[in-house]
ZAVEX-982412 format. One record per residue (C-alpha): residue number from 1; x, y, z. Coordinates in pm, whole numbers. Each point is the difference from the previous one (the first is absolute). Last residue first. Example, Ala and Ser with C-alpha at 12.3 -4.5 7.8 and 13.67 -1.06 7.14 Angstrom:
<zazas>
<zaza><num>2</num><xx>1367</xx><yy>-106</yy><zz>714</zz></zaza>
<zaza><num>1</num><xx>-137</xx><yy>-344</yy><zz>66</zz></zaza>
</zazas>
This chain:
<zazas>
<zaza><num>270</num><xx>-1330</xx><yy>-1819</yy><zz>-571</zz></zaza>
<zaza><num>269</num><xx>-324</xx><yy>191</yy><zz>35</zz></zaza>
<zaza><num>268</num><xx>-162</xx><yy>-16</yy><zz>344</zz></zaza>
<zaza><num>267</num><xx>17</xx><yy>373</yy><zz>58</zz></zaza>
<zaza><num>266</num><xx>-151</xx><yy>99</yy><zz>-336</zz></zaza>
<zaza><num>265</num><xx>264</xx><yy>139</yy><zz>-224</zz></zaza>
<zaza><num>264</num><xx>131</xx><yy>355</yy><zz>-7</zz></zaza>
<zaza><num>263</num><xx>28</xx><yy>176</yy><zz>-334</zz></zaza>
<zaza><num>262</num><xx>323</xx><yy>192</yy><zz>-61</zz></zaza>
<zaza><num>261</num><xx>92</xx><yy>295</yy><zz>-217</zz></zaza>
<zaza><num>260</num><xx>298</xx><yy>204</yy><zz>-117</zz></zaza>
<zaza><num>259</num><xx>-34</xx><yy>306</yy><zz>-217</zz></zaza>
<zaza><num>258</num><xx>219</xx><yy>242</yy><zz>-192</zz></zaza>
<zaza><num>257</num><xx>363</xx><yy>73</yy><zz>84</zz></zaza>
<zaza><num>256</num><xx>-15</xx><yy>354</yy><zz>-140</zz></zaza>
<zaza><num>255</num><xx>-241</xx><yy>104</yy><zz>278</zz></zaza>
<zaza><num>254</num><xx>-82</xx><yy>-275</yy><zz>247</zz></zaza>
<zaza><num>253</num><xx>-352</xx><yy>-141</yy><zz>-31</zz></zaza>
<zaza><num>252</num><xx>-95</xx><yy>-264</yy><zz>252</zz></zaza>
<zaza><num>251</num><xx>-277</xx><yy>-255</yy><zz>-49</zz></zaza>
<zaza><num>250</num><xx>-138</xx><yy>-212</yy><zz>283</zz></zaza>
<zaza><num>249</num><xx>-264</xx><yy>-265</yy><zz>-60</zz></zaza>
<zaza><num>248</num><xx>-224</xx><yy>-151</yy><zz>267</zz></zaza>
<zaza><num>247</num><xx>-109</xx><yy>-365</yy><zz>14</zz></zaza>
<zaza><num>246</num><xx>122</xx><yy>-64</yy><zz>353</zz></zaza>
<zaza><num>245</num><xx>57</xx><yy>317</yy><zz>203</zz></zaza>
<zaza><num>244</num><xx>257</xx><yy>280</yy><zz>-8</zz></zaza>
<zaza><num>243</num><xx>111</xx><yy>256</yy><zz>259</zz></zaza>
<zaza><num>242</num><xx>148</xx><yy>321</yy><zz>-136</zz></zaza>
<zaza><num>241</num><xx>348</xx><yy>146</yy><zz>41</zz></zaza>
<zaza><num>240</num><xx>38</xx><yy>376</yy><zz>-7</zz></zaza>
<zaza><num>239</num><xx>218</xx><yy>158</yy><zz>-270</zz></zaza>
<zaza><num>238</num><xx>324</xx><yy>-47</yy><zz>-195</zz></zaza>
<zaza><num>237</num><xx>86</xx><yy>-311</yy><zz>201</zz></zaza>
<zaza><num>236</num><xx>359</xx><yy>-115</yy><zz>19</zz></zaza>
<zaza><num>235</num><xx>300</xx><yy>-81</yy><zz>-219</zz></zaza>
<zaza><num>234</num><xx>-78</xx><yy>-358</yy><zz>-93</zz></zaza>
<zaza><num>233</num><xx>347</xx><yy>-121</yy><zz>-90</zz></zaza>
<zaza><num>232</num><xx>50</xx><yy>-281</yy><zz>-250</zz></zaza>
<zaza><num>231</num><xx>335</xx><yy>-178</yy><zz>-4</zz></zaza>
<zaza><num>230</num><xx>195</xx><yy>-67</yy><zz>-316</zz></zaza>
<zaza><num>229</num><xx>321</xx><yy>157</yy><zz>127</zz></zaza>
<zaza><num>228</num><xx>33</xx><yy>-25</yy><zz>377</zz></zaza>
<zaza><num>227</num><xx>-100</xx><yy>209</yy><zz>300</zz></zaza>
<zaza><num>226</num><xx>228</xx><yy>-34</yy><zz>299</zz></zaza>
<zaza><num>225</num><xx>-60</xx><yy>-242</yy><zz>291</zz></zaza>
<zaza><num>224</num><xx>258</xx><yy>87</yy><zz>267</zz></zaza>
<zaza><num>223</num><xx>-240</xx><yy>203</yy><zz>215</zz></zaza>
<zaza><num>222</num><xx>182</xx><yy>320</yy><zz>-97</zz></zaza>
<zaza><num>221</num><xx>-32</xx><yy>-106</yy><zz>-362</zz></zaza>
<zaza><num>220</num><xx>-377</xx><yy>-27</yy><zz>37</zz></zaza>
<zaza><num>219</num><xx>-14</xx><yy>343</yy><zz>162</zz></zaza>
<zaza><num>218</num><xx>207</xx><yy>172</yy><zz>-269</zz></zaza>
<zaza><num>217</num><xx>-190</xx><yy>-156</yy><zz>-289</zz></zaza>
<zaza><num>216</num><xx>-334</xx><yy>52</yy><zz>176</zz></zaza>
<zaza><num>215</num><xx>59</xx><yy>371</yy><zz>60</zz></zaza>
<zaza><num>214</num><xx>114</xx><yy>42</yy><zz>-360</zz></zaza>
<zaza><num>213</num><xx>-312</xx><yy>-180</yy><zz>-124</zz></zaza>
<zaza><num>212</num><xx>-217</xx><yy>230</yy><zz>210</zz></zaza>
<zaza><num>211</num><xx>183</xx><yy>301</yy><zz>-145</zz></zaza>
<zaza><num>210</num><xx>-66</xx><yy>-149</yy><zz>-344</zz></zaza>
<zaza><num>209</num><xx>-369</xx><yy>-14</yy><zz>88</zz></zaza>
<zaza><num>208</num><xx>14</xx><yy>380</yy><zz>53</zz></zaza>
<zaza><num>207</num><xx>-119</xx><yy>217</yy><zz>290</zz></zaza>
<zaza><num>206</num><xx>1</xx><yy>-298</yy><zz>236</zz></zaza>
<zaza><num>205</num><xx>-271</xx><yy>-152</yy><zz>-223</zz></zaza>
<zaza><num>204</num><xx>-258</xx><yy>282</yy><zz>-14</zz></zaza>
<zaza><num>203</num><xx>210</xx><yy>173</yy><zz>-270</zz></zaza>
<zaza><num>202</num><xx>-77</xx><yy>-288</yy><zz>-232</zz></zaza>
<zaza><num>201</num><xx>-365</xx><yy>94</yy><zz>16</zz></zaza>
<zaza><num>200</num><xx>-328</xx><yy>-84</yy><zz>164</zz></zaza>
<zaza><num>199</num><xx>-359</xx><yy>-105</yy><zz>-38</zz></zaza>
<zaza><num>198</num><xx>-202</xx><yy>-279</yy><zz>159</zz></zaza>
<zaza><num>197</num><xx>-356</xx><yy>-134</yy><zz>-13</zz></zaza>
<zaza><num>196</num><xx>-135</xx><yy>98</yy><zz>-343</zz></zaza>
<zaza><num>195</num><xx>-291</xx><yy>-235</yy><zz>-70</zz></zaza>
<zaza><num>194</num><xx>24</xx><yy>-236</yy><zz>-299</zz></zaza>
<zaza><num>193</num><xx>-5</xx><yy>-323</yy><zz>202</zz></zaza>
<zaza><num>192</num><xx>271</xx><yy>148</yy><zz>222</zz></zaza>
<zaza><num>191</num><xx>189</xx><yy>276</yy><zz>-180</zz></zaza>
<zaza><num>190</num><xx>349</xx><yy>138</yy><zz>55</zz></zaza>
<zaza><num>189</num><xx>126</xx><yy>333</yy><zz>-132</zz></zaza>
<zaza><num>188</num><xx>367</xx><yy>85</yy><zz>-16</zz></zaza>
<zaza><num>187</num><xx>214</xx><yy>292</yy><zz>-112</zz></zaza>
<zaza><num>186</num><xx>366</xx><yy>-31</yy><zz>-91</zz></zaza>
<zaza><num>185</num><xx>232</xx><yy>301</yy><zz>26</zz></zaza>
<zaza><num>184</num><xx>229</xx><yy>-160</yy><zz>260</zz></zaza>
<zaza><num>183</num><xx>41</xx><yy>-311</yy><zz>-216</zz></zaza>
<zaza><num>182</num><xx>141</xx><yy>184</yy><zz>-305</zz></zaza>
<zaza><num>181</num><xx>-49</xx><yy>-215</yy><zz>-309</zz></zaza>
<zaza><num>180</num><xx>173</xx><yy>-24</yy><zz>-338</zz></zaza>
<zaza><num>179</num><xx>360</xx><yy>40</yy><zz>118</zz></zaza>
<zaza><num>178</num><xx>-99</xx><yy>-220</yy><zz>294</zz></zaza>
<zaza><num>177</num><xx>-53</xx><yy>-301</yy><zz>-222</zz></zaza>
<zaza><num>176</num><xx>-363</xx><yy>-106</yy><zz>-56</zz></zaza>
<zaza><num>175</num><xx>-163</xx><yy>-341</yy><zz>34</zz></zaza>
<zaza><num>174</num><xx>-376</xx><yy>-23</yy><zz>-54</zz></zaza>
<zaza><num>173</num><xx>-173</xx><yy>-334</yy><zz>60</zz></zaza>
<zaza><num>172</num><xx>-125</xx><yy>54</yy><zz>353</zz></zaza>
<zaza><num>171</num><xx>149</xx><yy>-180</yy><zz>300</zz></zaza>
<zaza><num>170</num><xx>-204</xx><yy>-181</yy><zz>265</zz></zaza>
<zaza><num>169</num><xx>102</xx><yy>-59</yy><zz>361</zz></zaza>
<zaza><num>168</num><xx>-70</xx><yy>-229</yy><zz>294</zz></zaza>
<zaza><num>167</num><xx>-3</xx><yy>26</yy><zz>379</zz></zaza>
<zaza><num>166</num><xx>252</xx><yy>205</yy><zz>192</zz></zaza>
<zaza><num>165</num><xx>-79</xx><yy>160</yy><zz>336</zz></zaza>
<zaza><num>164</num><xx>356</xx><yy>134</yy><zz>28</zz></zaza>
<zaza><num>163</num><xx>129</xx><yy>-356</yy><zz>38</zz></zaza>
<zaza><num>162</num><xx>-213</xx><yy>-53</yy><zz>312</zz></zaza>
<zaza><num>161</num><xx>284</xx><yy>107</yy><zz>228</zz></zaza>
<zaza><num>160</num><xx>8</xx><yy>340</yy><zz>-170</zz></zaza>
<zaza><num>159</num><xx>-380</xx><yy>30</yy><zz>28</zz></zaza>
<zaza><num>158</num><xx>-15</xx><yy>-75</yy><zz>372</zz></zaza>
<zaza><num>157</num><xx>307</xx><yy>209</yy><zz>84</zz></zaza>
<zaza><num>156</num><xx>-143</xx><yy>306</yy><zz>-177</zz></zaza>
<zaza><num>155</num><xx>-331</xx><yy>-26</yy><zz>184</zz></zaza>
<zaza><num>154</num><xx>-287</xx><yy>-222</yy><zz>-102</zz></zaza>
<zaza><num>153</num><xx>-365</xx><yy>-77</yy><zz>67</zz></zaza>
<zaza><num>152</num><xx>-68</xx><yy>-104</yy><zz>-359</zz></zaza>
<zaza><num>151</num><xx>-314</xx><yy>-166</yy><zz>138</zz></zaza>
<zaza><num>150</num><xx>186</xx><yy>-313</yy><zz>106</zz></zaza>
<zaza><num>149</num><xx>372</xx><yy>-5</yy><zz>-77</zz></zaza>
<zaza><num>148</num><xx>91</xx><yy>-230</yy><zz>-292</zz></zaza>
<zaza><num>147</num><xx>-28</xx><yy>304</yy><zz>-217</zz></zaza>
<zaza><num>146</num><xx>-48</xx><yy>36</yy><zz>-372</zz></zaza>
<zaza><num>145</num><xx>113</xx><yy>232</yy><zz>-276</zz></zaza>
<zaza><num>144</num><xx>-115</xx><yy>-61</yy><zz>-354</zz></zaza>
<zaza><num>143</num><xx>252</xx><yy>209</yy><zz>-190</zz></zaza>
<zaza><num>142</num><xx>-124</xx><yy>120</yy><zz>-332</zz></zaza>
<zaza><num>141</num><xx>266</xx><yy>102</yy><zz>-246</zz></zaza>
<zaza><num>140</num><xx>76</xx><yy>229</yy><zz>-290</zz></zaza>
<zaza><num>139</num><xx>345</xx><yy>-61</yy><zz>-150</zz></zaza>
<zaza><num>138</num><xx>338</xx><yy>172</yy><zz>13</zz></zaza>
<zaza><num>137</num><xx>312</xx><yy>-101</yy><zz>-190</zz></zaza>
<zaza><num>136</num><xx>362</xx><yy>-110</yy><zz>20</zz></zaza>
<zaza><num>135</num><xx>69</xx><yy>192</yy><zz>319</zz></zaza>
<zaza><num>134</num><xx>365</xx><yy>-13</yy><zz>111</zz></zaza>
<zaza><num>133</num><xx>91</xx><yy>338</yy><zz>-153</zz></zaza>
<zaza><num>132</num><xx>-271</xx><yy>177</yy><zz>201</zz></zaza>
<zaza><num>131</num><xx>122</xx><yy>-161</yy><zz>321</zz></zaza>
<zaza><num>130</num><xx>364</xx><yy>83</yy><zz>-62</zz></zaza>
<zaza><num>129</num><xx>-92</xx><yy>361</yy><zz>-82</zz></zaza>
<zaza><num>128</num><xx>-191</xx><yy>30</yy><zz>327</zz></zaza>
<zaza><num>127</num><xx>317</xx><yy>-116</yy><zz>177</zz></zaza>
<zaza><num>126</num><xx>101</xx><yy>-327</yy><zz>165</zz></zaza>
<zaza><num>125</num><xx>304</xx><yy>47</yy><zz>223</zz></zaza>
<zaza><num>124</num><xx>168</xx><yy>-336</yy><zz>63</zz></zaza>
<zaza><num>123</num><xx>-142</xx><yy>-168</yy><zz>-308</zz></zaza>
<zaza><num>122</num><xx>-254</xx><yy>-282</yy><zz>-3</zz></zaza>
<zaza><num>121</num><xx>-267</xx><yy>105</yy><zz>-245</zz></zaza>
<zaza><num>120</num><xx>25</xx><yy>-280</yy><zz>-256</zz></zaza>
<zaza><num>119</num><xx>-85</xx><yy>81</yy><zz>-360</zz></zaza>
<zaza><num>118</num><xx>-291</xx><yy>-20</yy><zz>-243</zz></zaza>
<zaza><num>117</num><xx>-270</xx><yy>43</yy><zz>262</zz></zaza>
<zaza><num>116</num><xx>-371</xx><yy>-17</yy><zz>-76</zz></zaza>
<zaza><num>115</num><xx>-191</xx><yy>284</yy><zz>167</zz></zaza>
<zaza><num>114</num><xx>-365</xx><yy>-21</yy><zz>96</zz></zaza>
<zaza><num>113</num><xx>-216</xx><yy>311</yy><zz>32</zz></zaza>
<zaza><num>112</num><xx>-289</xx><yy>-45</yy><zz>238</zz></zaza>
<zaza><num>111</num><xx>-376</xx><yy>-32</yy><zz>37</zz></zaza>
<zaza><num>110</num><xx>-102</xx><yy>-153</yy><zz>334</zz></zaza>
<zaza><num>109</num><xx>-258</xx><yy>-272</yy><zz>63</zz></zaza>
<zaza><num>108</num><xx>-111</xx><yy>-137</yy><zz>338</zz></zaza>
<zaza><num>107</num><xx>-26</xx><yy>-361</yy><zz>103</zz></zaza>
<zaza><num>106</num><xx>-104</xx><yy>-134</yy><zz>340</zz></zaza>
<zaza><num>105</num><xx>81</xx><yy>-372</yy><zz>-5</zz></zaza>
<zaza><num>104</num><xx>139</xx><yy>-92</yy><zz>-342</zz></zaza>
<zaza><num>103</num><xx>99</xx><yy>-323</yy><zz>-173</zz></zaza>
<zaza><num>102</num><xx>-359</xx><yy>-114</yy><zz>-52</zz></zaza>
<zaza><num>101</num><xx>-64</xx><yy>337</yy><zz>-165</zz></zaza>
<zaza><num>100</num><xx>185</xx><yy>-125</yy><zz>-307</zz></zaza>
<zaza><num>99</num><xx>49</xx><yy>305</yy><zz>-227</zz></zaza>
<zaza><num>98</num><xx>-175</xx><yy>-89</yy><zz>-323</zz></zaza>
<zaza><num>97</num><xx>111</xx><yy>-97</yy><zz>-351</zz></zaza>
<zaza><num>96</num><xx>350</xx><yy>-54</yy><zz>143</zz></zaza>
<zaza><num>95</num><xx>294</xx><yy>124</yy><zz>-206</zz></zaza>
<zaza><num>94</num><xx>69</xx><yy>301</yy><zz>221</zz></zaza>
<zaza><num>93</num><xx>-23</xx><yy>-211</yy><zz>317</zz></zaza>
<zaza><num>92</num><xx>351</xx><yy>82</yy><zz>123</zz></zaza>
<zaza><num>91</num><xx>2</xx><yy>-111</yy><zz>366</zz></zaza>
<zaza><num>90</num><xx>141</xx><yy>-339</yy><zz>-106</zz></zaza>
<zaza><num>89</num><xx>324</xx><yy>168</yy><zz>-104</zz></zaza>
<zaza><num>88</num><xx>61</xx><yy>132</yy><zz>350</zz></zaza>
<zaza><num>87</num><xx>4</xx><yy>366</yy><zz>96</zz></zaza>
<zaza><num>86</num><xx>181</xx><yy>96</yy><zz>319</zz></zaza>
<zaza><num>85</num><xx>-105</xx><yy>288</yy><zz>223</zz></zaza>
<zaza><num>84</num><xx>82</xx><yy>362</yy><zz>60</zz></zaza>
<zaza><num>83</num><xx>-88</xx><yy>278</yy><zz>241</zz></zaza>
<zaza><num>82</num><xx>-89</xx><yy>367</yy><zz>-23</zz></zaza>
<zaza><num>81</num><xx>-45</xx><yy>238</yy><zz>294</zz></zaza>
<zaza><num>80</num><xx>-274</xx><yy>168</yy><zz>204</zz></zaza>
<zaza><num>79</num><xx>-255</xx><yy>-264</yy><zz>95</zz></zaza>
<zaza><num>78</num><xx>-371</xx><yy>26</yy><zz>89</zz></zaza>
<zaza><num>77</num><xx>-130</xx><yy>-244</yy><zz>-259</zz></zaza>
<zaza><num>76</num><xx>-227</xx><yy>230</yy><zz>-200</zz></zaza>
<zaza><num>75</num><xx>227</xx><yy>297</yy><zz>66</zz></zaza>
<zaza><num>74</num><xx>299</xx><yy>-185</yy><zz>-139</zz></zaza>
<zaza><num>73</num><xx>-215</xx><yy>-99</yy><zz>-298</zz></zaza>
<zaza><num>72</num><xx>-93</xx><yy>362</yy><zz>-74</zz></zaza>
<zaza><num>71</num><xx>355</xx><yy>120</yy><zz>62</zz></zaza>
<zaza><num>70</num><xx>112</xx><yy>-247</yy><zz>-270</zz></zaza>
<zaza><num>69</num><xx>323</xx><yy>-191</yy><zz>46</zz></zaza>
<zaza><num>68</num><xx>-134</xx><yy>-258</yy><zz>247</zz></zaza>
<zaza><num>67</num><xx>141</xx><yy>-298</yy><zz>-182</zz></zaza>
<zaza><num>66</num><xx>287</xx><yy>-70</yy><zz>-235</zz></zaza>
<zaza><num>65</num><xx>-12</xx><yy>-337</yy><zz>-168</zz></zaza>
<zaza><num>64</num><xx>290</xx><yy>-223</yy><zz>-92</zz></zaza>
<zaza><num>63</num><xx>104</xx><yy>-234</yy><zz>-275</zz></zaza>
<zaza><num>62</num><xx>-61</xx><yy>-343</yy><zz>-155</zz></zaza>
<zaza><num>61</num><xx>124</xx><yy>-217</yy><zz>288</zz></zaza>
<zaza><num>60</num><xx>-54</xx><yy>-371</yy><zz>-64</zz></zaza>
<zaza><num>59</num><xx>-194</xx><yy>-229</yy><zz>233</zz></zaza>
<zaza><num>58</num><xx>122</xx><yy>-358</yy><zz>48</zz></zaza>
<zaza><num>57</num><xx>-107</xx><yy>-72</yy><zz>357</zz></zaza>
<zaza><num>56</num><xx>341</xx><yy>101</yy><zz>133</zz></zaza>
<zaza><num>55</num><xx>-54</xx><yy>332</yy><zz>-175</zz></zaza>
<zaza><num>54</num><xx>-332</xx><yy>44</yy><zz>178</zz></zaza>
<zaza><num>53</num><xx>154</xx><yy>-77</yy><zz>338</zz></zaza>
<zaza><num>52</num><xx>284</xx><yy>242</yy><zz>-69</zz></zaza>
<zaza><num>51</num><xx>-250</xx><yy>273</yy><zz>-86</zz></zaza>
<zaza><num>50</num><xx>-181</xx><yy>-57</yy><zz>330</zz></zaza>
<zaza><num>49</num><xx>332</xx><yy>29</yy><zz>181</zz></zaza>
<zaza><num>48</num><xx>80</xx><yy>318</yy><zz>-190</zz></zaza>
<zaza><num>47</num><xx>-339</xx><yy>152</yy><zz>91</zz></zaza>
<zaza><num>46</num><xx>47</xx><yy>-81</yy><zz>368</zz></zaza>
<zaza><num>45</num><xx>345</xx><yy>162</yy><zz>-12</zz></zaza>
<zaza><num>44</num><xx>-163</xx><yy>297</yy><zz>-171</zz></zaza>
<zaza><num>43</num><xx>-230</xx><yy>32</yy><zz>301</zz></zaza>
<zaza><num>42</num><xx>301</xx><yy>-9</yy><zz>233</zz></zaza>
<zaza><num>41</num><xx>159</xx><yy>281</yy><zz>-201</zz></zaza>
<zaza><num>40</num><xx>-324</xx><yy>197</yy><zz>31</zz></zaza>
<zaza><num>39</num><xx>5</xx><yy>-21</yy><zz>379</zz></zaza>
<zaza><num>38</num><xx>-232</xx><yy>297</yy><zz>66</zz></zaza>
<zaza><num>37</num><xx>-351</xx><yy>-141</yy><zz>42</zz></zaza>
<zaza><num>36</num><xx>57</xx><yy>-293</yy><zz>233</zz></zaza>
<zaza><num>35</num><xx>113</xx><yy>-338</yy><zz>-126</zz></zaza>
<zaza><num>34</num><xx>-217</xx><yy>-223</yy><zz>224</zz></zaza>
<zaza><num>33</num><xx>-329</xx><yy>190</yy><zz>7</zz></zaza>
<zaza><num>32</num><xx>111</xx><yy>155</yy><zz>-328</zz></zaza>
<zaza><num>31</num><xx>-80</xx><yy>-332</yy><zz>-167</zz></zaza>
<zaza><num>30</num><xx>-359</xx><yy>101</yy><zz>-68</zz></zaza>
<zaza><num>29</num><xx>-255</xx><yy>-280</yy><zz>60</zz></zaza>
<zaza><num>28</num><xx>-47</xx><yy>-250</yy><zz>-277</zz></zaza>
<zaza><num>27</num><xx>-189</xx><yy>-24</yy><zz>-327</zz></zaza>
<zaza><num>26</num><xx>-109</xx><yy>-352</yy><zz>-102</zz></zaza>
<zaza><num>25</num><xx>120</xx><yy>-157</yy><zz>-323</zz></zaza>
<zaza><num>24</num><xx>124</xx><yy>-298</yy><zz>203</zz></zaza>
<zaza><num>23</num><xx>346</xx><yy>2</yy><zz>-154</zz></zaza>
<zaza><num>22</num><xx>24</xx><yy>379</yy><zz>-19</zz></zaza>
<zaza><num>21</num><xx>-122</xx><yy>54</yy><zz>356</zz></zaza>
<zaza><num>20</num><xx>226</xx><yy>-276</yy><zz>130</zz></zaza>
<zaza><num>19</num><xx>304</xx><yy>149</yy><zz>-172</zz></zaza>
<zaza><num>18</num><xx>-84</xx><yy>342</yy><zz>144</zz></zaza>
<zaza><num>17</num><xx>-29</xx><yy>-131</yy><zz>356</zz></zaza>
<zaza><num>16</num><xx>312</xx><yy>-215</yy><zz>-23</zz></zaza>
<zaza><num>15</num><xx>210</xx><yy>289</yy><zz>-129</zz></zaza>
<zaza><num>14</num><xx>-131</xx><yy>234</yy><zz>270</zz></zaza>
<zaza><num>13</num><xx>79</xx><yy>-254</yy><zz>272</zz></zaza>
<zaza><num>12</num><xx>352</xx><yy>-47</yy><zz>-133</zz></zaza>
<zaza><num>11</num><xx>62</xx><yy>373</yy><zz>-5</zz></zaza>
<zaza><num>10</num><xx>-127</xx><yy>29</yy><zz>356</zz></zaza>
<zaza><num>9</num><xx>224</xx><yy>-287</yy><zz>115</zz></zaza>
<zaza><num>8</num><xx>301</xx><yy>167</yy><zz>-160</zz></zaza>
<zaza><num>7</num><xx>-88</xx><yy>326</yy><zz>173</zz></zaza>
<zaza><num>6</num><xx>-34</xx><yy>-174</yy><zz>337</zz></zaza>
<zaza><num>5</num><xx>337</xx><yy>-169</yy><zz>-50</zz></zaza>
<zaza><num>4</num><xx>162</xx><yy>334</yy><zz>-76</zz></zaza>
<zaza><num>3</num><xx>-158</xx><yy>161</yy><zz>307</zz></zaza>
<zaza><num>2</num><xx>121</xx><yy>-287</yy><zz>216</zz></zaza>
<zaza><num>1</num><xx>-235</xx><yy>-263</yy><zz>146</zz></zaza>
</zazas>
C-alpha cells in the first residue's frame, strides 16, 4: 500500500469512526491513532467529508466556529493553535426552551462573542479593515461544545476531524454594530446555577475576537470555503470552558452585549 493510499484509508477510517459515534451516541476512541497528531490537513479532510455527509442529508450551513482561541482552553486540551468547524442551522437552539441534552454526549459551555456577517469575505488579501467592514453586528453567545471522542482525550487532529468539537449554540438578544462595541475590550463572567465558574475578556481570544475572525476568513478561503454574508461566526471562548449536566443553567454576562443563558434539559428529554 502506497503512502497516499494509506493516508486515504486513515481518513476513511476516521470518518467512519466519528459517524458511528454520532449515530450511536457513544463516544469513540481518538482518531489520532490513524491520523497521527500532525496531519492537520488530513484532519480537515475528515471534517469536510463529514460536512458533505450532513449536507447530503439535508443539513444547511449557518456559519462557522473558531475553536482553541483562548490560552486557558488550549491549556485545558493540550493544544497550541486555533481551529475551525462548520455550524449547521440545526445547531442553533436559541429558540428552544431548553438545550436538548439528548443530542449531546459530553457537553461543555463556553461564553463567546458571535459575529453576524453582512458581506462575503472571499478576497485575495483579506485585511483587518475588510473583516471589520464585513461584520453586521456582534451578539453574546454560548457555545455548547461536545466531543465524539471519549473523555475529551483529544489532540489538534482529533478535534479538527470532529468538526472542531462542535455541538450546539445559543445567541443572546442584543445585537450591536462594531461602532458601538469593541470586542477586544469586552469582559466576561459565566455562572453555572448562580456560581461564578469562568471569567475572561476579549483580549483572551487571540488578543482580539476580530483577529480570530481574520484568521478564520483567511483560513477558510485558503481551504476553498470562504465566509459568506448572513453567516454566524462564533469567534472563540473568552475564558475556560465548563462541563454542564442535565438540569443546570448557564448564564454569561458579556459587557455591553448583556447576557445569554441556557438551561439544559434532562438527558431523556426530546
